[in-house]
N, C-alpha and C positions, 0 to 999 in steps of 0.2 A: 203782070202785075203788079200790084202798089206791095210795098212790103210790114215791116211787122212798122219801124221805124216810120214809119208813112204813117200809116194807122195813130201811130201814138202821136204825133206831132198834129194831126188831124184834130184828133179830137182831146188833146191838153196842149194848147198852147200857151198856157198861161199859169201855168203848175207855182201857186204860192209855195212855201214851208210858211204853217203856220204856229201863229204866238205859243207860248209858251206861257199858262195861268199857274193857281197855288200848285205848291207839291199835296201831292195825293199817297199812299202808302197801298198798296197793294201787296194785303200778307197772304208765303204760300206756305203751304206743310211739307214738308218731305214725307210719307204714307210707309212706313217698311211691310213688308209680305210675309214674312219669315227671318230666319237667322241668316240668309244670305246680303249684305249690306251693296249688292249693284241689286237689291229686289225691291223694290218703291213705285209709289205713283203719287202724283201732286194732288192737294185742291186748292186752286186759287180763288179767294176773297174778291173779288172785283163789284165787291159791288158800291162804294162809294165809287169807285171809278166808272165803274157805266152810269150810276147817278148824274156825277156831275159833265161827263159825257154829254148826256140828253138835254142838260140846258147850254147846251153849245158851247163850251168852253176845251182849248187844247189844253188842261196838264198838266204836270211835271209828276212824272209818276216815279213811285220809290218802292223799290220788293222790298221786303223784310222777308228771310225765310227760315223757319222753322222745323228743324229734323226732332227724329230723336236719338241715330249714332247721326258720326260725321264722320268713318272711316271706306266712302263708296270710293271709286275712282272720280276723278272732277272730269276727265274727258268727254266718256258716255251717258253723262252729271248731265254737261252741259246739251249733250247735241236733242237729248231726250228732252229736258224740259226746253228749248227751244222750241222743242218740235208740238212737247204738250200746250206748251203757251198757245199759240201761231192756232192751234187746236183749238184751245180756246175761246181765242178770241173771237176768230173766225163765225165762231159757234154764235157767241155773246151777239155779232154786230145779223147775224139770218135771225136768231132769236127777236129784233129790237124788228127788224124789215119786217117778220110776220108779227106781229105787234097795233102794226097798221101806224105802227111812231113815228116818230121821224130821224131818221140818223143824226146823228150830230156828233163835233168834235173829235176826235179818232177815230171813229165809226162810218164818216161819211166819209175819209179821207184816203178816197180808194187806188189813185193814183196808176187806173187805169189797170186796176186786176181785170175786170170786168170783160174786153179786150183784150187780153192774151189769158186768160185761165189759168190753169195752171202755174204758170211760168213766172206771178208774182205772188201766185198763194204765201203766203206771211209773211210779205214783208213788211208791209206794213205795221206789222206786229215786230218783227225784227225793229225795225223804228224802234215802237215803243220801247220793246226793251234795253236798245243803246240807250237811250233817254232816262231811263231808270236805271242804269249803272252807271250816270252820268256823275250822282250826288247833284243833281241843283247845279252842273258846270260846264254842262257841254254849250258849246253854240254853232248855230249849225253849220256854220260853213265847216267843221269839223268833221261831219256827214263824212264815210261817206259811200254821198247816194250816187247811186247808180247812172250809168252815159248819159242816160234818155232825158235826164235833171238837167243836164251837163250841156249835153252837146246830141247832136242823131247819130246812132249808133244803131249797128244791125245788130244780128239775134246773137251771134255768138257774142260783141263784146258783150250784149248787156247779162246773159246769162252770168258771162262770166263777172259783173258789178254784184247782181245778187250772189253770187259763192263768196265775193270777198266782202259781202257787209254781212256775210252768214261766219263767215270765220272768224269775224271780228267782234261777234258776238259771242259763240261761243267760247275762244278769247278771256273775253269777259267776264263773262258766268261758270269758268271754267275758277277764278280765280277770285269767285264772290263769296264776300260772310257768312258760314251757315252755323244760328244759333241753335240748341237742342233746350227743348223746351221737355217741363220735366215732363209733361203728362203722355206731350210722343215718347218719351222716354221708358218709362211704365208700357206702355205699349210695344217698344221694339225689341227690350226685357226679356217678353214673353217669349219670346223664340232664341234667347239664347242671352249671355255677359255681353254685354257694352259697356265702352265707356263713357263715363261720365265729362268728361273734355267738352270746354267750351260750353256751359249749359249757362243760367239765364233763371235762377230759384228764385227773380222776385217778378218774374214772365206773369201778364195775367194770363188765368182761366181758358182754356183754347173754348173757342165762340162751340155753340150750340152743336151747329152742321157739321163741324171739324168734329167734331165727339159723335157724334149718330153716322157718318159714312167713315173711321178707321175699318171694319174690315169691306169697303166697297172694292177692293183691288185695279183700281181704274183712276184712272187723273181726266179731271171734272174743275171743274166753275162754280164759283158762290156767289149772284150776285139778284 
C-alpha cells in the first residue's frame, strides 16, 4: 500500500517557494469580553491581504496587534491567536473558492492540504504568520519547512515537522508587541480597571466594522 510520502511526492513533484512582494499590514484587534484578562476574541482585517492575493501576489504580510489591555498570559494568547488566524485564513480561502473566483497568492498555495485533510490544516497559515513576524527580514532558507519539502518523510516525521513549525509560531507570537488602542481600552474598562501602559494615543479611530462588532464574542475576519 502506498504511504503518505508516496502520495505527496506523486502530487507535488516540483514544490517551489513563492517570491514575496510588497509589505501588506494585517491589523488584528484583541477584544476583551469581561473583567477576566484571559477572556478575549480576535478580529482580523484581511481586506488588503485578500485583495493583493486575488491579484496573484505573494505579499509580505506584517501583523499589527491592537488591544484594550495587555495583562493577559502570552503562552495561551499565542496558541489561541495561531488557531484563530488559521481558522479565519481557511475561511477566507473557502469563501474565495465558493465565490467562483480564482484563488491566487497565499490562498492557492495548498502544499497538499487536500491530500492529507486535517494533517496539514493551517500549515500555510502558519507560514504566513512566520513571514508576518519576521519584519521583512525572513529568507526562505531560515524557515522550518516540514520534512516533505526537503526530503521524503514518513507520516511520523511529517507530524513532528508540523508540530515544530507550530512551536516556532507560538514562540514568536508570545513575544509579539501588543499596542493599546484607546477605544479598545475604553471597551475593556467597562468591565473593570485596566492599565494604560503601552497605549498609542495617536492611533487612528477603530474601523467601523470593528466598532460594530465589539460585542460579538467570537473571533472573525473582515475582508
